[in-house]
C-alpha positions, 0 to 999 in steps of 0.5 A: 544262229545270230552273229555273236560278239565274243568280248568288249576288249576289241571294242575298247581298243578300237575306241582308243586307237581310232576316233573315227566316225565309224568308231563313234557310231559303235552301238556299244559305246554308250554302255562301255563308257558309262560311269558307275555311281555308287550309293546306298543299297535298297536292301537291308544288310544282315547284322553281321554283313560287311558294308556294301554300296550299290550301283545300276548298270545299263545293258542292251536288251540284246547283245547281238543287236545292241541298238535294237529294243529298249535298254535294261538295267542290272543292279550290282553291289560292292563290299570294297576290299579292306586291303590292297585291292587285287581285283573283283570277285563277282558272285552268283547265288544260283537259281536261275533267277537269284538276286546276288546283290545281298550276297556280297556283304554276307560272303565278305564277312564270312571270308575276311582274308579274301575280302582283304584282297578282293571287292566282293561284287554281287549282281542281280542278273537281268530279269531278276529285278532289284533286291530290296525293292518292289521290282521283282523283274520278269514275272510270268502272269498265269491265268488262274483258270489254267491251273488245277484245283484240289489236292494233287498226288503224283503217285496217282497215275490216272489220266485225270491226275496226269492231265492235272499235273501237266496243266501247271507247266503248260500254263507257265511255259505259255505265260513266260513265252508270251512276254517279249523279254523272254528271249533276252533273259538267257545265260549268253546275254547275262555272260555279256553283262558280266563282261561289261561289268568287268570293264566298268570296274576297270579290271582286265580279269573277272574273278568269280564265285558261283553256286548251283546254277551259278556254276553254269553261268560262270563256266559259260562266261569262261567259255565266251570270254576265256581271255578275261577269266580270272580265278573261278570257283564253281561250288555245288556244280552242274555238268557245265560241259553237258546239258543244264536240264540234265541236272534237273532231270537228275533231281529225283535220283539224288533226292532219293539217295540223300533221303534214304541214305543220309536223312532217314538214318539221321532221323532214326539216330536223333528221334528214335522214340518219336519216329523209330530206331531204324531206317525201315521204321522211320520210312514206314512212319513217314508214309503213315504221316504222309497219309495222315496229312492228306486227310488234313488238307495237305496235298501229298505233293506238298508234303513230298516237296518239303523233303525235296531239295533238302540242301540246307540246315534250315530245310533239314530241320524244317522237314523234321518239324513237319514230320515230328508234328504229324507223327505226334498227331497220329500217335496222340503223343507230345513232340519232345525233341532232344534239348540240343535241337529244340531251339533250332527246330523252333527257329526253323518253324518260326522262319518258315511258318511264323510260329514255334514247332509246338504250334504248327498246324496242318493248315499252315503246312498246306499253305506251303503249296506254290502259288503259280499265278505269278512265277519268276520268268528268269528261272524258265527262260534260262533253264528252257531257253539256253539249250534245246529241250525235251518234249512233254511226252519225253518227260512223262515217260521219264516220270513213268521210269523214275517214279517206281525207283525214286518215289519221293520226287520221281513221280512228280518231276517229269509231269511238272517240267515246264521245259517240256512245253517250251517251244522257243528255240535257243538263239545262241550257242554256249560252247565248252570251256577252253583250256585257256580258261580251264586253268583258272577253274576249281570245282567244289562238290558235296557227295550227297548234295540233293540239288546238284548231283555229285556225278554231274559235278564230276562229269563237268570237271573231268570234261573240262580238265579241272580239279574237283574238291569232293566233300565226303558225306556232305548232304548239303548244297553250298560248301565254300564259306557256307558249311563251316568246313575248314578243309574246303574254306582253306583250299579255296582261300589259298587258291584265291589269295595265294594263286595255288590251285589244289589238285583233285582232293577229298575233304571230310564232311562236318557233323550233321545238326545236333551231332558231334561226329560224322557217320560215314555213308557209302557213296560216289566219293571213293576213298573218303577223307581221313582228317578230323571231322570238325566245324568252324566255331567263329561266331558266324554259324547263324550267318552261314546257315542263313546264306546257305538256305538262301542259296538252296532255296533258289535252286528248289524254286 
């Protein structure tokens, strides 16, 4: 285990108190004394976004040995507070590997009362490149000859099929670990970058909002720098006191739960004539459509993947578009969606495929199959490098166990887990959240989130002793500012602006697409919420939908 530095404060004090040759030679001095230069951002902000500026921060490649190796650069953005500044709110959209600089202007526009008091600061973490440029950061180059060819179906349990599925994670792990940067793109290193940014912004405390993997990053910052931890909101949370990889291992379970208990009933209510009026009828039609697309060049694994990680409104609608198109072709009928959803379904098809729903073809759907020749290395160096990993044999056994019970993704997940082939050992320990930092943390979680399970968030919150805001019946990933839920937004805003943290609370969910009421579903949230089920109507629905899908897409990737 390497010797670690727990903060920058001691360094700063030493530099001020004693201008000695030893202090002047401190290897951190070039980083802690740099000046931020703000200017135009390279990315194009959204039409409704608040104005932002961007800067670059120089960080050491290795915080455990700052003088060794070439420096790295991290991009940050800032939507400056519109009123009397109270501090900075650092944002992370998840991933691992999500670029956060575009997020600052979007969230500042969505939450103006918080933006009045805080600079919203986005960050493209180390290894992710720079948003809006051709610099995509740490990319793993996978030789095409190492990848399988032809259609894949994880339900096929033949030796040849299993071997073909495992070609991808083995090749990706080897490609990523062959890059010299991989050992230095971890949560431990990024947390130290965050504390440097805090110091350069001139703040004693770092306030934080993280979604998805960003909850792990925020919690580990709090564990490494508890004295510098300000108000921290962890939304759509992993079990940050446990194993990060356990969140991914739970994907088949939570995906199947959302699919069976929430998505299929919604399809039955919304498209009874095309898909069937009961869950059983819709599920049987879904299987027939799966087989139909398989005859049209769409890999069964690709078809399944459209319904995995179904954590945003856009993705929710996209699955319906693909399903409806296949059902119409299979039955020889026209696709006639309800008028209230027709425009939204077309928008989902145009966003993903570039054509309206009526022009969607199997060939366009087949193109959704991932291209593994170049993959984002940050996703794997963090997920597989933060903590010890399981073996490929363990993950294959997991696939054998999960497949029969959770067929939507259970067969495929264990065979495709890159961490099973990751051989590098973690270099740094990531401790649990101490009580000093836990007093500043709030966790928010949707009941049927298919990307970070409710049980994971509850476990992390309970172990750390922090309150959990549960969102009853919600099937989406990303709650605060993104779901249009007035209960959630109100509680978090009071925490951030009034310094009043709620206790454990349950908020009601909001209606699903095309519906005007919530249909309660039995699940892990006990008791439910009795207040009005309504969605915010402030003209920012399109912005919320876009940002929520961006957050969800990072986790799906």
